[in-house]
N, C-alpha and C positions, 0 to 999 in steps of 0.2 A: 313316598310322601308320609310324613309323620301323622299318625292317627291319634285322636283323642288327646291332643296336646296343643297348646297355643303355638301359633306359627307366625313368623314375620318373614314375608317375602321381600327380597331386595332385588329389584330388576334394573337392567340398564334402560335408558330413556332416550328413544330416538324419534318417536312419532306421536307426540301429544297424547290425548287420552285414549287413543286406540291401544297403546301399550297396556293400559290397565284392563281394558276389555278383553284383550287376548289372554292375559294371565287369569283373570277371574273366570273366564269361560273354559278354562282347562284345569280347574281344581274344584273339589267338592266342598271346600271350606267356606264358611261365611266370612266374607272379606270386608274390611273397612279400609278406606283409602286416605292417606295423608295428601292434601292438596295445597298448592301455593295460595296463601291468603289473599293475594291480589285479585283473585277471582271473586272474592266475597265483597259485600258492601251494600248490595241491594236486598232488602228484607225478603222479598218474594223469591229471588234466586237463592238466597241463603237457605230458606226452608226447603227448596227443591234439592239443593246439594246435600243437605243433611239427610233427606229422605233416601238418597242414593248411598248412604254410609260414607259420605265424604267429610273429612275433618280438616279444617284449615290449619296450616302450620306457618308460623311467622319467621321471617329471616331478618338479618341485620339490615338489608336494603329496604325493608318495610318500615324501618325506624326502630331505634333501640327501645322506645317506649312500648312498642307492640310486642316485643319478645316476651315480656312478662305474661302475656296471654297464653303462651305455649305451656305454662305450668298447668293450667286447667285442661288444655288439650292432651297433654301427656297423662294426666290423671285419668282422663276418659280412655286413653289407650290402655293403661294398666288394667282398668276394670274390664275392658273387652277381652284382653288377653287372659285374664283370670277366668273368663267364661269359656276358654278354649276356642275363641274366635281367632281369626287371622287378621293381620295388619299388612298392608302393602305400602312399601316405601320406595320411592325412586331416589336413591341416595346420591345420585349425581347432581341433584337439586335443580336441574334444568334439562330441557330436551334439545338435542342437536342431532341432525341427520348425518352423523359421522359414524363409521364402522369402527369404533374404538371405545374402550371403557375409560371414562374420565375419572379424575380423583373423586373419591366419595367424601361426602360431608360426614361429620361426626354425630349429627343429630340422632341417627337411628341407634347409635350405641348408648346414648342417654336413655332412650326408651327401654332398650334391652336391660341395662343394668338397673334402671329405676324401677322397672316392673319386678325384677327378681328381688331387689332389696325390699320393696314394699311387702312382698309376700314371703320373705325369709328364704328365698332361693328354693321355693317348693313348686314353682310353676313348670320347670323343665322346658323353658321356652326354646323353640327350635328356629334357627335363622336359615332360611332356604334361599340361596341365590338363584335367580332366573335370568337366563339369556334369551333375548328376543332378536331374531334375525329376519330381515325383510328382503324378499327377492327384488322389490322395487318400492321405495318408501312412498312414492307419490302416485303410482299407477294401480288402478283397480284390478282385481282378479289376478293377482300375482301371489306366489306362495309366501307363507310366513312360517317360521319354525320357533316353537317355544320349548326351551330346554331347561328343565328343572335340575339343579345340582344337588349334591348330597348335603343334608342338613348339618349345620354347625350348632351343637348344643351350647347354650349360654353357660351351663354349669361348668364347662371346662375352663372358663375364665374366672371362676369364683375366687380362688385364692389369689390370683394375680390382681384382680380388681380390688380386693381388700388390702393388698399391699401397696398398689400404685394404680389409682383409678385412671390417670391419664395414659399410662403405658398400656393398660388393659384395653382401653378404647382404641388406641392406635393399632394394637395387634389384631383386634377383632376386625377393624376396618380394613386392614391390609389383607387378612385372610379371606374375607368376603370378596374383595376386589380381585385377588388372585384367582379365586374360583370362577368369578364372572368372566374373566379373560379366557377361560377354557370352555365357556358355554356359548360363545358367539365370536365372530371375527373381531380380533383386537389388533388394530394397526398401531404398532408401538411408537412410531415416530411421527408426530403431527407435522413437523417441519417438512417431511418428505411425503406427506399424505397423498399428493397428486400421483406419485409413482405407484403407490399401493392401490389407489383407486383405479387407475388405468389398468394395471395388470390383473388385479383380483376381481374387479367389478365390471368396468366398462367393456373389457374384452372377453368376458365370460358369457358363453352362449347357453350353457346349462345352468339355469338359476337355482336348481336344486343343489348343485355342487357348492354354490356360493353360500348356502345355508348350512353346510356341514362344518361345524366349528373345528373339528380335528383336522380336516383336510385343508381348510383355508388358513388356519393358523400355521400349519406346516409350510404352506406355500408362502405365507408372510415371512417366515423365518428364512426361507430360501431367498426371497427378494432382499432381505436385510443384508445378506452376504454379498449382494451385487450393487449395493448403493454407491453412487458416485454423482458428482455435481452435474455432468452433462445429461445423464439419464433423467435426473429430476427436472432439469430445465426443459428437456424435450417433452417430457410427459405434461408439464404445465402448459407448454405451447399447444399441444394437441387438444387438451381440455378447453383451454381458453378460445382457441380458434373455432372449435365446434360450438361452444356457447355463443360466440358472436353470430353464428348462423342459425341460432335457435334450434339446435339439434344436438344429440348426444353421440359420443363415440359408439356407444352400444347400438344406437339406431343405425349408425353407418356400417358397422361390422356385422350386425345381425338384423337385416331388414325384414319386414313382414313379408312372408311368402304365401301365395294363394294355393290351397290344396283342393282336392276333390270335394272334401267336406264343406269347404267354404262355397263352392259353386252350388252344391245342393241346398245349402242354407241361405243363399243370397236373398231370396224373397223375404225370409224371416228377418235377416239383417236389415233390409230396407224398411220393413214395417216397424221394427224396433227403433231405428234411427229417426224415422218420421214421428213416431208416437212419443218419443222421449226428448225431442229436440228442445222443447221449452224448459223442462227441468235442467237439462244439460247446459243451456245458455245461462240459466240462473246460477248454476255452480261456477261457470266461467266468470260471470260478472262479480260474484262474491269474492272469488279467489283473486281476480285481477284488481278489484277496486278497494278491497278492505284488508286483505291478508298481507301483512308485512313479514310474517314468519311462515316460510313454506312448510314447516313441520306441521302446521294446522291443516294443510290442504286435504290430506286423506281423511281427517276427521270431519271436515266440512262436507266432503263427498258422502261420507257415511251417514251423516245426519240428514242431508237432503234425500239420500236414498231411502231412509226410513219413511219419508213423506210420500214416496211414489204411489203406494196404494190409495192414499187420499186423493192424489192427483187423478188417478184413473177413475175414482168414484165421481169426481167433479165432471170429467169428460162424459162419463156414463149418464150423469144427470142432464147434461146438455143434450145428449143424444135422445134421452127420454122425452125431454121437452120438445125436441124437434119431431117427435112422433115415431121414433124407431121402436120396433117391437122388442119385448123383453128377452126372447131367446138370443137375438142379435146383440143386445146389450150385455147379457151374461157371457156370450162368446167373446166380446171385446175385452171384458175384464179378465177372463181366464187367459186369453191370448196375450194380453199385456203383461200379466204376471209371468207367464211361461217364457216370453221372449225378452224380458228385461235384461237377463244376464248376457244376451247376445249383443247388446248395444256396444260394449267395449271393443269386442272383436270387429264388429262392423265399422266402427269409427276408426280403429287402427288400420284396417284395410283401405278405407277411403282416404285417410290422411297420408298414408304411405304412398299410395298410387298417384294422388293428385297434387300433394304439396311437398312431401319430403323428398321425392325423387329428384327434384331440381336442386334442393339443398345438398343432397348427397353428391350429385354429379359435379356441382360447383366446388365442393371441398376436395373431392377426390381428383379433380383436374388440377388442383394446386400441387405442383411437383414436390415441394418441400413437405407439405402435409402428407401426401401419399407415401413418400419415402419413409418418413418418420413412423407412420402408422404400420407399414409393412415391417419395419425394423422391430417394433415392439411385439407384433404378432409372432414374428419368428423367434424372438427372445423368449416369449412366453411359452411357445411350443417346446423350445429347447430345454428351458429350466424345468417346467412342470412335467414334460414328457419323461425326462430322465428321473425326476422325483418319483413319478408313479411306477416306472419300471423298477 
């Protein structure tokens, strides 16, 4: 990681503001964030956003008149970079829960070259691509991998920029995009996305392997050599059929299993589920009633999770008013904090055993579905088994 130099982090964007939190929590730099301007407009919220080092950036869809405001925002960025701070930009310009690098916008190149020009190319600005990979975009307590790539020095584009600004911006954008594609899974063909999703994601039992960019991109290349119309149609059929039954292929092929550890912890699972049922229902209500974009789901869960200690304090206050002695109240608070992480596992076990079992049996009893699924499992084993050998 570049030290004592201004840095611009360019990350892929799959999961709302959790992406930013993952990056900033894995670097020592003082980071400022470029954020879509549509989130601004309320004076109170604006002040809050600015306090978090968030800077609004305007796009053409916000109205051509608003784009002029970017000039002042860019000036702010130049000044922060001159102080050796870091800037985080999601150059894909939007978040989508797809495992691929989408075309980058040219906005970040304007900041790079604008900052260097303002300070006579003495900044030595470093552009660091960052790949973020999720074991599961929507499910809590699943692994995430943050992969920082080798820095691209802005200085290497100095002469090209002075000769042809547009070409320099294009080349920088393509170089960063190419490096991002090596830092996370990049499914190259969106038209055939379902096949890649099924083979690389839904049928993967080891989620850590899914987060290994070198391994999964090698597998993606193997799949690209097998592409044909029937395979794509069959993969779409499996994903759509599972979705109609409100279950995923991953849940079908890798059902939750009960181990000795689960038996031992079952009383704690029960306590955690009873204790957290109200905030959990609040999350479900918010997600089902107000969220049109599923990429915000994990962020909503995270924000509500931050409020859990306050919820426990409210329950403790009720217990105190009811006359419970302080040692018991203190025990409740400590027990709640200690068992909160067990809620997800307990819920998964309950849902799997009581609700998902019937959905699985219904789908797997469908002869066509079962045959197609077994076909892809066999193909996956054949292709990737040979590849690993």
